VEXKENU-241570 format. One record per residue (C-alpha): residue number from 1; z, x, y; residue in one letter. Coordinates in nm, 4 decimals. Last residue first. Example, Ala and Ser with C-alpha at 12.3 -4.5 7.8 and 13.67 -1.06 7.14 Angstrom:
REM VEXKENU-241570
> 2, 0.7140, 1.3670, -0.1060, S
> 1, 0.7800, 1.2300, -0.4500, A
REM end
This chain:
REM VEXKENU-241570
> 91, -1.7119, 0.2198, 2.3357, A
> 90, -1.5923, 0.5609, 2.4470, G
> 89, -1.6649, 0.7254, 2.7833, G
> 88, -1.3080, 0.8429, 2.8478, A
> 87, -1.2595, 0.5692, 3.1098, R
> 86, -1.3586, 0.2987, 2.8599, R
> 85, -1.1378, 0.4438, 2.5904, K
> 84, -0.8355, 0.4534, 2.8239, A
> 83, -0.8823, 0.0900, 2.9316, H
> 82, -0.5996, -0.0633, 2.7344, V
> 81, -0.3612, 0.2270, 2.7949, A
> 80, -0.4217, 0.2363, 3.1705, L
> 79, -0.3805, -0.1383, 3.2009, G
> 78, -0.0529, -0.1265, 3.0106, G
> 77, 0.0773, 0.1548, 3.2304, K
> 76, -0.0067, -0.0421, 3.5469, R
> 75, 0.1550, -0.3574, 3.4095, G
> 74, 0.4733, -0.1687, 3.3229, A
> 73, 0.4866, -0.0159, 3.6729, E
> 72, 0.4455, -0.3566, 3.8398, R
> 71, 0.7155, -0.5075, 3.6177, A
> 70, 0.9509, -0.2209, 3.7059, K
> 69, 0.8926, -0.2830, 4.0771, E
> 68, 0.9365, -0.6589, 4.0307, S
> 67, 1.2771, -0.5932, 3.8796, S
> 66, 1.3702, -0.6140, 3.5108, F
> 65, 1.7460, -0.5654, 3.4839, E
> 64, 1.8409, -0.4650, 3.1311, Y
> 63, 2.1877, -0.5840, 3.0323, A
> 62, 2.4653, -0.3259, 2.9867, T
> 61, 2.6896, -0.4368, 3.2751, G
> 60, 2.9524, -0.5866, 3.0444, A
> 59, 2.9155, -0.9288, 3.2067, A
> 58, 2.5363, -0.9018, 3.1884, H
> 57, 2.5548, -0.8135, 2.8194, A
> 56, 2.7983, -1.0982, 2.7491, A
> 55, 2.5750, -1.3506, 2.9259, K
> 54, 2.2738, -1.2332, 2.7292, G
> 53, 2.4605, -1.2497, 2.4008, G
> 52, 2.5835, -1.6021, 2.4762, K
> 51, 2.2285, -1.7143, 2.5537, R
> 50, 2.0977, -1.5518, 2.2362, A
> 49, 2.3587, -1.7337, 2.0248, I
> 48, 2.2694, -2.0659, 2.1919, E
> 47, 1.8979, -2.0050, 2.1406, A
> 46, 1.9551, -1.9334, 1.7696, V
> 45, 2.1586, -2.2549, 1.7410, L
> 44, 1.8805, -2.4573, 1.9051, A
> 43, 1.6222, -2.2964, 1.6746, P
> 42, 1.8176, -2.4118, 1.3635, D
> 41, 1.8728, -2.1126, 1.1396, M
> 40, 1.6616, -1.9821, 0.8535, T
> 39, 1.4640, -1.7363, 1.0666, A
> 38, 1.7885, -1.6094, 1.2231, F
> 37, 1.8938, -1.4494, 0.8963, G
> 36, 1.6599, -1.4931, 0.6032, S
> 35, 1.3132, -1.6266, 0.5385, P
> 34, 1.2006, -1.6408, 0.1764, R
> 33, 0.9851, -1.3649, 0.0456, R
> 32, 0.6880, -1.4724, -0.1586, A
> 31, 0.7446, -1.4411, -0.5332, K
> 30, 0.4620, -1.6815, -0.6184, R
> 29, 0.2301, -1.4955, -0.3802, I
> 28, 0.3278, -1.1628, -0.5357, A
> 27, 0.2552, -1.2980, -0.8829, A
> 26, -0.0882, -1.4151, -0.7704, E
> 25, -0.1573, -1.0714, -0.6262, T
> 24, -0.0504, -0.9006, -0.9494, A
> 23, -0.2706, -1.1376, -1.1501, K
> 22, -0.5703, -1.0502, -0.9320, Q
> 21, -0.4993, -0.6768, -0.9600, P
> 20, -0.4869, -0.7087, -1.3397, T
> 19, -0.1505, -0.6996, -1.5064, E
> 18, -0.1224, -0.5273, -1.8432, Q
> 17, 0.0476, -0.7544, -2.0890, S
> 16, 0.2921, -0.6641, -2.3596, T
> 15, 0.2763, -0.7937, -2.7140, E
> 14, 0.5436, -0.6857, -2.9596, Q
> 13, 0.4807, -0.5516, -3.3083, P
> 12, 0.7810, -0.5159, -3.5346, T
> 11, 0.8992, -0.1612, -3.6159, G
> 10, 1.2669, -0.2098, -3.5372, Q
> 9, 1.2436, 0.0282, -3.2396, L
> 8, 0.9714, -0.1875, -3.0875, T
> 7, 0.6057, -0.1403, -3.1631, E
> 6, 0.3386, -0.1835, -2.9057, T
> 5, 0.0412, -0.4148, -2.9006, E
> 4, -0.1652, -0.3999, -2.5862, V
> 3, -0.2962, -0.7033, -2.4109, T
> 2, -0.5950, -0.7508, -2.1851, S
> 1, -0.6146, -1.0432, -1.9439, M
REM end
């Protein structure tokens, strides 16, 4: 690791370090983000909250109804997107 001496306002030398890419990566790993929100909660509690939200949405009439017709259409679109390169003559 290389160091550069700089002077502070009082005139005394102070060492500062220049981080190398490897040191920066190691620092990022040490400072890894901790989970927050639902990720920190008990899975059973998260499921209970989701269940209540689903029931409330259905009661309010705002829940998404996924019929077999909509599922068929989604599958068709997915197949078209996946195989677009093949149909266009790409690899």
